[in-house]
N, C-alpha and C positions, 0 to 999 in steps of 0.2 A: 504494500500500500504506500506507494510513493507518488507524489504529484508535483508538477511544476507550479511554483508560486504564481507565476504570471497567468497560468491557466485558471487557478482558483480565484484570481482577482476579477475574472469576468462574471462571477456570480454575485447576485445581490441578495439582500436579506429577504426580499419578496420572492425570489426565485433561486434558492440556494442549491448548491451541489450536495446531493445526498449519497450516503454510502451505507452499506450493510454487508459486512464481511465476517467470515468465520476464520480467525487467525490461529495458526499453529505457532505458538511462541515458546513452547517447551524448550527447544534447543537453545534459543537466545537466553532464556532465563537460567538454564543450567550452565551455559557457557559464562555468563556474566555474574551470576549470583548463586553459585553452587552451595555455599554455606547456608543460604536462606531458603532455598527451594529444593524439595526432593522430587516432586512431580508436578505436572500441570496439565489440565484439560485444554481443549481448544477454547478460545475466547471469542464470544460473540461481540462484535464491535459495530455499532451503528451510530450515525450522526449526520451533521450538516456542516457545510463550510460556506462562508460567504465573505465578500469584501466589504470593508467599511473604511473610508478615508485612506484607501491605498493599502490597508493592512488586511489580513485574512483572519477571521475568527472561526475556530473549529469547536463545535460542541459535540461531545462524544459520550455515549453510554456504553459501558464495558461490563460484560458478565462472563464469569468463568469460575474455575475452582483450582486451588493449589493444594498441594500436600507439603506442609512445612514442619520442621522439628519443633516439638514442645520446648518452650524456654526453660522448663524445669527439668525434664527427664530426657529430652531429645527424641522421644517417641514420635512417630509420624502422626500428624493431625490434619484432618480435612479442613480447609479454610475456603468457604464460598465467598466470592467477591461480586459485588454489584454496586457500581458507582458511576457517577458522571463527572466529566472534566470539561472545563472551558479553557482553551489555550488561544493565545494571540500570537500570530506570526507577522513580523514587521520586516521591511526591507533594509532598514538602517538603524544604527544605534540611536540616532536623533529621534526616531519615531517611538522608541521605547519609553521616552519620557511622558507620553500621552496617557500612560496607564499607571494604576496605583501599585503600591509596593506588594499588595497581596495578590495581584494578577500574575498569571503565568505567561510570561512574554519571551518569545524566542526571536533573536535577530538572525536572519538567514545569512548563510555565507555565499560565496560566489557561485556555488553549483545550483542555487535557486530551487532546491528540492525540499519538500515537506515530507519527512519520513514518518508516516503514521505508525508503522509497526514498532519502530524504536520508541515513539512516544507512548504507545500502549504498554510496552515492556517496562519502561521507566515508571509509569503510573501504577502498574500492578505492584511493583516493588514498593513504591511509596505507600501503598494501602495495606501492607502487611503490618499488623500491630506489633508493638515492641514485646508484649507478653502474650504468648499463645499457649493455652493449656488444653490438654486432652479432656474429654468428657469425664473420665475417671478422676483426673486431678481436680477438676472443677467440683466434683462431688465429694471431695475430701479424702481421696485415696492417700495412703501413707506416702510420705516424702521419700525420695531416693536416699540411700545411704551406702556406705562402704566401710572399709577398714579405717578406723580412726576419724571418720567424717560422716556428717549427715546434713541434709538440707532441712532447715526449719522455717516455719512461718514467722512472720513479724510478731504475731501474738505470742508464740512459743518463745521467741527470743526475748521479748519484753518480760515475760514471766521469769525466765532464767536469769536475766539481768537483775530483776527485783530480788530474787532469792540470794544472789551474790552480795547484794547491798546489806542484807540483814546480817548483823554482827552477833556472834555468839555472846550472850550476856556475861559469860565467865571471862571473856576477853575484852569486854567493853571498858573496863577500868584501865587497860593498858594505854588507851589513847591519851590519858592524862599523865602518863609516866614521864615524858620528856618536857612537860610544860615549864617546869622550873628552870631547866637548862637553857631554854630559848630566851628567857628574860635577861640574860647577861649581856 
């Protein structure tokens, strides 16, 4: 899915260029992001592109499924994705200033191509959450552990820390032992 920018500039918002493709992006995802992606289905990509003030605006709806490692145990987790993206493609750096800091703006290089497949791959990666848990982990399954280590929840850590702060009453008197020496 590559288009020439100058061809997309011919379409208006009343008569936009429409597309509806089934993209196989698994190889791209595995090549570029092997640590974040285990497997990927085909992604359904549909949207419109039109020109506005010499720029091209592309609205895209992306649907597909990834298999990613759990952030806790690294077990494979199915991650359905369904999101929309609006991107602005501009012919020069000067045109970029017309958009806000939250807008996704791309300045085209000399080849004048809009590579939609690359944009889809980048947006799929951006939509992977930082913390992905398997259904078992969400249901409270025991945390992973090994020799001399274990993963604990924040609540368990807080409880353990509170227990360590409690001083044995028999040793509580020792905290005053060196008070007289510090006053010199």
